[in-house]
MITI-774328 format. One record per residue (C-alpha): residue number from 0; x, y, z. Coordinates in nm, 2 decimals. Layout:
BEGIN
<pos = NUM x = X y = Y z = Z>
...
END
This chain:
BEGIN
<pos = 0 x = 11.92 y = 12.32 z = 12.82>
<pos = 1 x = 11.95 y = 11.95 z = 12.78>
<pos = 2 x = 11.70 y = 11.67 z = 12.79>
<pos = 3 x = 11.45 y = 11.69 z = 13.07>
<pos = 4 x = 11.43 y = 11.46 z = 13.37>
<pos = 5 x = 11.09 y = 11.33 z = 13.48>
<pos = 6 x = 11.05 y = 11.57 z = 13.77>
<pos = 7 x = 11.12 y = 11.87 z = 13.54>
<pos = 8 x = 10.80 y = 11.82 z = 13.34>
<pos = 9 x = 10.57 y = 11.58 z = 13.53>
<pos = 10 x = 10.37 y = 11.86 z = 13.70>
<pos = 11 x = 10.34 y = 12.06 z = 13.37>
<pos = 12 x = 10.14 y = 11.77 z = 13.21>
<pos = 13 x = 9.97 y = 11.67 z = 13.54>
<pos = 14 x = 10.12 y = 11.32 z = 13.50>
<pos = 15 x = 10.01 y = 11.19 z = 13.84>
<pos = 16 x = 9.65 y = 11.31 z = 13.81>
<pos = 17 x = 9.42 y = 11.02 z = 13.71>
<pos = 18 x = 9.25 y = 11.07 z = 13.37>
<pos = 19 x = 8.87 y = 11.06 z = 13.41>
<pos = 20 x = 8.71 y = 11.15 z = 13.08>
<pos = 21 x = 8.43 y = 11.41 z = 13.10>
<pos = 22 x = 8.17 y = 11.25 z = 12.88>
<pos = 23 x = 7.89 y = 11.43 z = 12.70>
<pos = 24 x = 7.52 y = 11.35 z = 12.75>
<pos = 25 x = 7.48 y = 11.17 z = 12.42>
<pos = 26 x = 7.65 y = 10.84 z = 12.34>
<pos = 27 x = 7.54 y = 10.81 z = 11.98>
<pos = 28 x = 7.84 y = 10.77 z = 11.76>
<pos = 29 x = 7.68 y = 10.92 z = 11.45>
<pos = 30 x = 7.57 y = 11.23 z = 11.63>
<pos = 31 x = 7.90 y = 11.27 z = 11.81>
<pos = 32 x = 8.10 y = 11.23 z = 11.49>
<pos = 33 x = 7.88 y = 11.49 z = 11.31>
<pos = 34 x = 7.93 y = 11.74 z = 11.58>
<pos = 35 x = 8.30 y = 11.68 z = 11.60>
<pos = 36 x = 8.34 y = 11.71 z = 11.23>
<pos = 37 x = 8.15 y = 12.04 z = 11.22>
<pos = 38 x = 8.38 y = 12.19 z = 11.48>
<pos = 39 x = 8.70 y = 12.05 z = 11.33>
<pos = 40 x = 8.62 y = 12.15 z = 10.98>
<pos = 41 x = 8.55 y = 12.51 z = 11.08>
<pos = 42 x = 8.84 y = 12.54 z = 11.32>
<pos = 43 x = 9.09 y = 12.69 z = 11.07>
<pos = 44 x = 9.11 y = 12.83 z = 10.71>
<pos = 45 x = 9.15 y = 12.57 z = 10.44>
<pos = 46 x = 8.93 y = 12.30 z = 10.59>
<pos = 47 x = 8.59 y = 12.46 z = 10.58>
<pos = 48 x = 8.53 y = 12.35 z = 10.22>
<pos = 49 x = 8.60 y = 11.98 z = 10.29>
<pos = 50 x = 8.31 y = 11.78 z = 10.17>
<pos = 51 x = 8.14 y = 11.57 z = 10.44>
<pos = 52 x = 8.08 y = 11.21 z = 10.33>
<pos = 53 x = 7.75 y = 11.03 z = 10.39>
<pos = 54 x = 7.89 y = 10.70 z = 10.52>
<pos = 55 x = 7.97 y = 10.69 z = 10.89>
<pos = 56 x = 8.30 y = 10.51 z = 10.85>
<pos = 57 x = 8.42 y = 10.77 z = 10.60>
<pos = 58 x = 8.31 y = 11.04 z = 10.84>
<pos = 59 x = 8.51 y = 10.88 z = 11.12>
<pos = 60 x = 8.81 y = 10.85 z = 10.91>
<pos = 61 x = 8.78 y = 11.22 z = 10.82>
<pos = 62 x = 8.77 y = 11.30 z = 11.20>
<pos = 63 x = 9.09 y = 11.10 z = 11.25>
<pos = 64 x = 9.26 y = 11.27 z = 10.95>
<pos = 65 x = 9.17 y = 11.62 z = 11.07>
<pos = 66 x = 9.30 y = 11.54 z = 11.42>
<pos = 67 x = 9.62 y = 11.40 z = 11.27>
<pos = 68 x = 9.70 y = 11.73 z = 11.10>
<pos = 69 x = 9.58 y = 11.95 z = 11.39>
<pos = 70 x = 9.84 y = 12.15 z = 11.57>
<pos = 71 x = 9.85 y = 12.12 z = 11.96>
<pos = 72 x = 9.60 y = 12.38 z = 12.04>
<pos = 73 x = 9.33 y = 12.38 z = 12.31>
<pos = 74 x = 8.99 y = 12.24 z = 12.23>
<pos = 75 x = 8.68 y = 12.39 z = 12.38>
<pos = 76 x = 8.52 y = 12.20 z = 12.66>
<pos = 77 x = 8.22 y = 12.08 z = 12.47>
<pos = 78 x = 8.43 y = 11.95 z = 12.18>
<pos = 79 x = 8.67 y = 11.77 z = 12.42>
<pos = 80 x = 8.38 y = 11.60 z = 12.60>
<pos = 81 x = 8.23 y = 11.48 z = 12.27>
<pos = 82 x = 8.56 y = 11.35 z = 12.15>
<pos = 83 x = 8.64 y = 11.17 z = 12.47>
<pos = 84 x = 8.29 y = 11.01 z = 12.47>
<pos = 85 x = 8.34 y = 10.89 z = 12.11>
<pos = 86 x = 8.69 y = 10.75 z = 12.20>
<pos = 87 x = 8.55 y = 10.58 z = 12.51>
<pos = 88 x = 8.27 y = 10.42 z = 12.31>
<pos = 89 x = 8.53 y = 10.29 z = 12.06>
<pos = 90 x = 8.74 y = 10.16 z = 12.35>
<pos = 91 x = 8.44 y = 9.97 z = 12.49>
<pos = 92 x = 8.38 y = 9.81 z = 12.15>
<pos = 93 x = 8.74 y = 9.69 z = 12.12>
<pos = 94 x = 8.84 y = 9.34 z = 12.23>
<pos = 95 x = 9.09 y = 9.46 z = 12.49>
<pos = 96 x = 9.38 y = 9.22 z = 12.56>
<pos = 97 x = 9.48 y = 9.19 z = 12.93>
<pos = 98 x = 9.86 y = 9.18 z = 12.92>
<pos = 99 x = 9.88 y = 9.01 z = 13.25>
<pos = 100 x = 9.70 y = 8.71 z = 13.10>
<pos = 101 x = 9.93 y = 8.67 z = 12.80>
<pos = 102 x = 10.14 y = 8.35 z = 12.81>
<pos = 103 x = 10.50 y = 8.40 z = 12.88>
<pos = 104 x = 10.78 y = 8.29 z = 12.65>
<pos = 105 x = 10.89 y = 8.05 z = 12.92>
<pos = 106 x = 10.54 y = 7.90 z = 12.91>
<pos = 107 x = 10.56 y = 7.86 z = 12.54>
<pos = 108 x = 10.92 y = 7.75 z = 12.52>
<pos = 109 x = 11.04 y = 7.60 z = 12.85>
<pos = 110 x = 11.39 y = 7.55 z = 12.71>
<pos = 111 x = 11.43 y = 7.90 z = 12.58>
<pos = 112 x = 11.79 y = 8.03 z = 12.64>
<pos = 113 x = 11.65 y = 8.38 z = 12.72>
<pos = 114 x = 11.72 y = 8.40 z = 13.09>
<pos = 115 x = 11.42 y = 8.64 z = 13.16>
<pos = 116 x = 11.17 y = 8.45 z = 12.94>
<pos = 117 x = 10.94 y = 8.41 z = 13.24>
<pos = 118 x = 10.89 y = 8.79 z = 13.23>
<pos = 119 x = 10.85 y = 8.83 z = 12.85>
<pos = 120 x = 10.55 y = 8.77 z = 12.62>
<pos = 121 x = 10.50 y = 8.82 z = 12.24>
<pos = 122 x = 10.17 y = 8.95 z = 12.10>
<pos = 123 x = 10.07 y = 9.03 z = 11.74>
<pos = 124 x = 9.82 y = 9.30 z = 11.68>
<pos = 125 x = 9.70 y = 9.65 z = 11.76>
<pos = 126 x = 9.90 y = 9.81 z = 12.04>
<pos = 127 x = 9.60 y = 10.04 z = 12.12>
<pos = 128 x = 9.40 y = 9.73 z = 12.23>
<pos = 129 x = 9.65 y = 9.62 z = 12.50>
<pos = 130 x = 9.56 y = 9.69 z = 12.86>
<pos = 131 x = 9.90 y = 9.75 z = 13.02>
<pos = 132 x = 10.04 y = 9.99 z = 13.27>
<pos = 133 x = 10.24 y = 10.15 z = 12.99>
<pos = 134 x = 10.29 y = 10.12 z = 12.62>
<pos = 135 x = 10.58 y = 10.26 z = 12.43>
<pos = 136 x = 10.54 y = 10.48 z = 12.13>
<pos = 137 x = 10.79 y = 10.49 z = 11.85>
<pos = 138 x = 10.79 y = 10.88 z = 11.83>
<pos = 139 x = 10.94 y = 11.14 z = 11.61>
<pos = 140 x = 11.18 y = 11.41 z = 11.74>
<pos = 141 x = 10.90 y = 11.66 z = 11.78>
<pos = 142 x = 10.70 y = 11.41 z = 11.99>
<pos = 143 x = 10.38 y = 11.53 z = 11.82>
<pos = 144 x = 10.27 y = 11.21 z = 11.65>
<pos = 145 x = 10.25 y = 11.16 z = 11.28>
<pos = 146 x = 10.11 y = 11.47 z = 11.11>
<pos = 147 x = 10.03 y = 11.27 z = 10.80>
<pos = 148 x = 9.65 y = 11.20 z = 10.78>
<pos = 149 x = 9.57 y = 10.83 z = 10.85>
<pos = 150 x = 9.93 y = 10.73 z = 10.83>
<pos = 151 x = 9.99 y = 10.36 z = 10.90>
<pos = 152 x = 10.23 y = 10.37 z = 11.19>
<pos = 153 x = 10.22 y = 10.31 z = 11.56>
<pos = 154 x = 10.27 y = 10.68 z = 11.63>
<pos = 155 x = 9.96 y = 10.77 z = 11.44>
<pos = 156 x = 9.76 y = 10.48 z = 11.59>
<pos = 157 x = 9.85 y = 10.57 z = 11.95>
<pos = 158 x = 9.78 y = 10.94 z = 11.91>
<pos = 159 x = 9.45 y = 10.88 z = 11.73>
<pos = 160 x = 9.32 y = 10.64 z = 12.00>
<pos = 161 x = 9.44 y = 10.84 z = 12.29>
<pos = 162 x = 9.30 y = 11.18 z = 12.17>
<pos = 163 x = 9.46 y = 11.52 z = 12.12>
<pos = 164 x = 9.55 y = 11.58 z = 12.48>
<pos = 165 x = 9.84 y = 11.34 z = 12.42>
<pos = 166 x = 9.97 y = 11.57 z = 12.15>
<pos = 167 x = 9.92 y = 11.87 z = 12.39>
<pos = 168 x = 10.12 y = 11.70 z = 12.66>
<pos = 169 x = 10.40 y = 11.62 z = 12.42>
<pos = 170 x = 10.41 y = 11.98 z = 12.29>
<pos = 171 x = 10.43 y = 12.10 z = 12.65>
<pos = 172 x = 10.73 y = 11.87 z = 12.72>
<pos = 173 x = 10.91 y = 12.00 z = 12.41>
<pos = 174 x = 10.82 y = 12.36 z = 12.51>
<pos = 175 x = 10.97 y = 12.32 z = 12.85>
<pos = 176 x = 11.27 y = 12.13 z = 12.71>
<pos = 177 x = 11.33 y = 12.40 z = 12.45>
<pos = 178 x = 11.46 y = 12.15 z = 12.20>
<pos = 179 x = 11.35 y = 11.84 z = 12.01>
<pos = 180 x = 11.38 y = 11.50 z = 12.17>
<pos = 181 x = 11.72 y = 11.33 z = 12.13>
<pos = 182 x = 11.74 y = 10.99 z = 11.96>
<pos = 183 x = 11.76 y = 10.72 z = 12.22>
<pos = 184 x = 11.59 y = 10.92 z = 12.50>
<pos = 185 x = 11.23 y = 10.89 z = 12.63>
<pos = 186 x = 10.95 y = 11.09 z = 12.79>
<pos = 187 x = 10.62 y = 10.97 z = 12.95>
<pos = 188 x = 10.26 y = 11.10 z = 12.94>
<pos = 189 x = 9.92 y = 10.98 z = 13.05>
<pos = 190 x = 9.75 y = 10.74 z = 12.81>
<pos = 191 x = 9.41 y = 10.92 z = 12.81>
<pos = 192 x = 9.16 y = 10.72 z = 12.61>
<pos = 193 x = 9.39 y = 10.42 z = 12.56>
<pos = 194 x = 9.34 y = 10.11 z = 12.77>
<pos = 195 x = 9.70 y = 10.17 z = 12.89>
<pos = 196 x = 9.75 y = 10.42 z = 13.17>
<pos = 197 x = 10.07 y = 10.57 z = 13.04>
<pos = 198 x = 10.25 y = 10.62 z = 12.71>
<pos = 199 x = 10.63 y = 10.63 z = 12.69>
<pos = 200 x = 10.76 y = 10.81 z = 12.39>
<pos = 201 x = 11.10 y = 10.73 z = 12.25>
<pos = 202 x = 11.28 y = 10.83 z = 11.93>
<pos = 203 x = 11.46 y = 10.54 z = 11.77>
<pos = 204 x = 11.74 y = 10.58 z = 11.51>
<pos = 205 x = 11.65 y = 10.64 z = 11.15>
<pos = 206 x = 11.85 y = 10.42 z = 10.91>
<pos = 207 x = 11.87 y = 10.60 z = 10.58>
<pos = 208 x = 11.79 y = 10.38 z = 10.27>
<pos = 209 x = 12.12 y = 10.27 z = 10.12>
<pos = 210 x = 12.32 y = 10.41 z = 10.40>
<pos = 211 x = 12.38 y = 10.08 z = 10.58>
<pos = 212 x = 12.34 y = 9.98 z = 10.95>
<pos = 213 x = 12.61 y = 10.12 z = 11.17>
<pos = 214 x = 12.73 y = 10.05 z = 11.53>
<pos = 215 x = 12.59 y = 10.39 z = 11.62>
<pos = 216 x = 12.25 y = 10.29 z = 11.50>
<pos = 217 x = 12.27 y = 9.98 z = 11.72>
<pos = 218 x = 12.38 y = 10.17 z = 12.03>
<pos = 219 x = 12.10 y = 10.43 z = 11.98>
<pos = 220 x = 11.83 y = 10.16 z = 11.94>
<pos = 221 x = 11.95 y = 9.99 z = 12.25>
<pos = 222 x = 11.95 y = 10.32 z = 12.43>
<pos = 223 x = 11.58 y = 10.37 z = 12.33>
<pos = 224 x = 11.48 y = 10.05 z = 12.51>
<pos = 225 x = 11.70 y = 10.12 z = 12.81>
<pos = 226 x = 11.56 y = 10.48 z = 12.84>
<pos = 227 x = 11.20 y = 10.35 z = 12.84>
<pos = 228 x = 11.28 y = 10.09 z = 13.11>
<pos = 229 x = 11.47 y = 10.34 z = 13.33>
<pos = 230 x = 11.18 y = 10.59 z = 13.29>
<pos = 231 x = 10.91 y = 10.33 z = 13.36>
<pos = 232 x = 11.07 y = 10.22 z = 13.69>
<pos = 233 x = 11.04 y = 10.57 z = 13.83>
<pos = 234 x = 10.66 y = 10.52 z = 13.85>
<pos = 235 x = 10.56 y = 10.27 z = 14.11>
<pos = 236 x = 10.24 y = 10.17 z = 13.92>
<pos = 237 x = 10.41 y = 10.05 z = 13.61>
<pos = 238 x = 10.46 y = 9.68 z = 13.62>
<pos = 239 x = 10.36 y = 9.58 z = 13.27>
<pos = 240 x = 10.52 y = 9.75 z = 12.97>
<pos = 241 x = 10.46 y = 9.70 z = 12.59>
<pos = 242 x = 10.72 y = 9.76 z = 12.33>
<pos = 243 x = 10.65 y = 9.79 z = 11.96>
<pos = 244 x = 10.93 y = 9.71 z = 11.71>
<pos = 245 x = 11.11 y = 10.05 z = 11.75>
<pos = 246 x = 11.28 y = 10.20 z = 11.44>
<pos = 247 x = 11.16 y = 9.93 z = 11.20>
<pos = 248 x = 10.92 y = 10.00 z = 10.91>
<pos = 249 x = 10.97 y = 10.36 z = 10.77>
<pos = 250 x = 11.27 y = 10.42 z = 11.00>
<pos = 251 x = 11.45 y = 10.15 z = 10.81>
<pos = 252 x = 11.61 y = 9.94 z = 11.08>
<pos = 253 x = 11.62 y = 9.58 z = 10.96>
<pos = 254 x = 11.37 y = 9.37 z = 11.15>
<pos = 255 x = 11.61 y = 9.08 z = 11.23>
<pos = 256 x = 11.87 y = 9.30 z = 11.38>
<pos = 257 x = 11.62 y = 9.53 z = 11.56>
<pos = 258 x = 11.46 y = 9.22 z = 11.72>
<pos = 259 x = 11.79 y = 9.09 z = 11.84>
<pos = 260 x = 11.88 y = 9.43 z = 11.99>
<pos = 261 x = 11.53 y = 9.47 z = 12.15>
<pos = 262 x = 11.53 y = 9.12 z = 12.31>
<pos = 263 x = 11.89 y = 9.13 z = 12.41>
<pos = 264 x = 11.88 y = 9.47 z = 12.56>
<pos = 265 x = 11.56 y = 9.41 z = 12.76>
<pos = 266 x = 11.69 y = 9.07 z = 12.88>
<pos = 267 x = 12.02 y = 9.21 z = 13.00>
<pos = 268 x = 11.84 y = 9.50 z = 13.18>
<pos = 269 x = 11.61 y = 9.26 z = 13.35>
<pos = 270 x = 11.90 y = 9.05 z = 13.46>
<pos = 271 x = 12.04 y = 9.35 z = 13.64>
<pos = 272 x = 11.71 y = 9.47 z = 13.77>
<pos = 273 x = 11.51 y = 9.15 z = 13.83>
<pos = 274 x = 11.29 y = 9.30 z = 14.10>
<pos = 275 x = 11.12 y = 9.53 z = 13.84>
<pos = 276 x = 10.83 y = 9.45 z = 13.61>
<pos = 277 x = 10.59 y = 9.16 z = 13.61>
<pos = 278 x = 10.59 y = 9.14 z = 13.23>
<pos = 279 x = 10.74 y = 9.30 z = 12.93>
<pos = 280 x = 10.55 y = 9.25 z = 12.60>
<pos = 281 x = 10.69 y = 9.27 z = 12.25>
<pos = 282 x = 10.41 y = 9.37 z = 12.01>
<pos = 283 x = 10.45 y = 9.30 z = 11.64>
<pos = 284 x = 10.21 y = 9.37 z = 11.36>
<pos = 285 x = 10.28 y = 9.11 z = 11.09>
<pos = 286 x = 10.34 y = 8.74 z = 11.07>
<pos = 287 x = 10.69 y = 8.80 z = 10.93>
<pos = 288 x = 10.79 y = 9.00 z = 11.23>
<pos = 289 x = 10.63 y = 8.75 z = 11.46>
<pos = 290 x = 10.83 y = 8.46 z = 11.32>
<pos = 291 x = 11.16 y = 8.66 z = 11.36>
<pos = 292 x = 11.08 y = 8.73 z = 11.73>
<pos = 293 x = 10.97 y = 8.37 z = 11.80>
<pos = 294 x = 11.29 y = 8.24 z = 11.64>
<pos = 295 x = 11.50 y = 8.45 z = 11.88>
<pos = 296 x = 11.29 y = 8.40 z = 12.19>
<pos = 297 x = 11.23 y = 8.03 z = 12.14>
<pos = 298 x = 11.60 y = 7.93 z = 12.10>
END
């Protein structure tokens, strides 16, 4: 069996059902965190002896770490309600950025040579704080998120903020597909406790250290962006889409070349499909990456 089309897995993950979190009666973060920790710590052998810290922030980090390493297994209803409540409280506490209000590249740089600059924006910061119709996740081939506790990557951040149902959906997709995700392809799930309604998961190319950048790497990275765009347009309610810097960081793709491919690919796609999307946002983490993107977009 090859890679799945949207209609082959959408019903399995209830993609079109609105996510309405079932919240618990209490909205006290400390009590919720204590209850969640108790359940998670006792869920499997090897974690029962973990020492519970006194500090709330340390407790919350431990919850995240335990969820990061947790396999995609059902959570009991009470546990899920408590976790959704905690994640919803944290979402309310965030400064959520409305992507529709972000200034376009054309607004910043009226003379930009990028033909679709009126549909593009650049933002630096936490992708889980962006309210968009969909955000893209730089996923691994298993689609299960980073299993490394507290790992500093966009995959870990998205799964941690969305909650474990995101991992459950991804596991179901791989189960139905009967094979890992191909590099350059994409799948979509609900966003759950993110401000974004959907998450599009794509596997970018991995450039081995010392191996050098090849034309195949470039084609696969371009394919990741195209796959996300082509998948997003199959849902009528996706008009804003956020891309992280796919394949950079630990995947080893040089940021300059990755940015050139990202912007060029998206721009060419929009030229051919100018009736789709109101805005595409490129999200970067650091000032170094931001300057690279601005230098390309502003020319």
